N, C-alpha and C positions, 0 to 999 in steps of 0.2 A: 103704623103711622103715629099713633098716640105716643108711644115710647120715644120715637124719633123726634117728634115735635118738642118733647120735654128735653131730650138730650141736646138737640141742636139749638134750642131757644128761638125757634122760628115757627110761624103758623103753619097749619095744615095746607092752607092755600099756597104758601110759598113753596113748600115741599112738592106739591102737585105741579106747580109751574116749573120747577126744576126737572121733575120727572118727564114732563111733556115738552120740554124745551126742544125745538126742532133742530137746533144747531149742536148743542152739547148736553144731551139729557143725562140726568142722574139715573143710573141703572137700577131697575126695580123689577119685581116679579108680582104677578097678580094671581092669587089662588082664590077662586070664587070671587067674593066681593072685597077680600083683603088685599091691600098693596103692601108688599114686603120689601124692605131695603136692609141689606146687611150693614151693620155699623161700620165695619171695615171699608165697605164700598163708599159709604157716606163720607168717612174721614178722608179717603183718597180723593174724592170729588172736591171736597172743601180745600184740601191741600193743593190740588191742581189749579184752583181758582184763587190762590193766595194773591193778595195785592202786593205789588212791588212798591218799595218806597220811592217817593218822587226823586227824580234825578237832581243832583245839586247843580245850581246855576253858577256857583262860585267860579269855576274855571272859565266859563264863558264870559262872565263879567270882567274877570281879570284880563282876559285876552282883549276884550273891547277897550278897556281902560289903557292897556299897554299900547294899543294901536292909536289911541287918541293922543298919547304923550309923544309919539314920534313925530 
């Protein structure tokens, strides 16, 4: 977990929240008291949660303006 917090630039608390998320948890293994997360698994998790750029409203505005001109 320590190495992953440095790699991910997030707190231990955040990683634990992601691991225990009831809807879409970050896959981890526990061996004794250690919680282990593969770096590849973490990278895939982050990629899956990539934010999409906001949709452009330009086409909608143009359509509304065109309708007003009619």
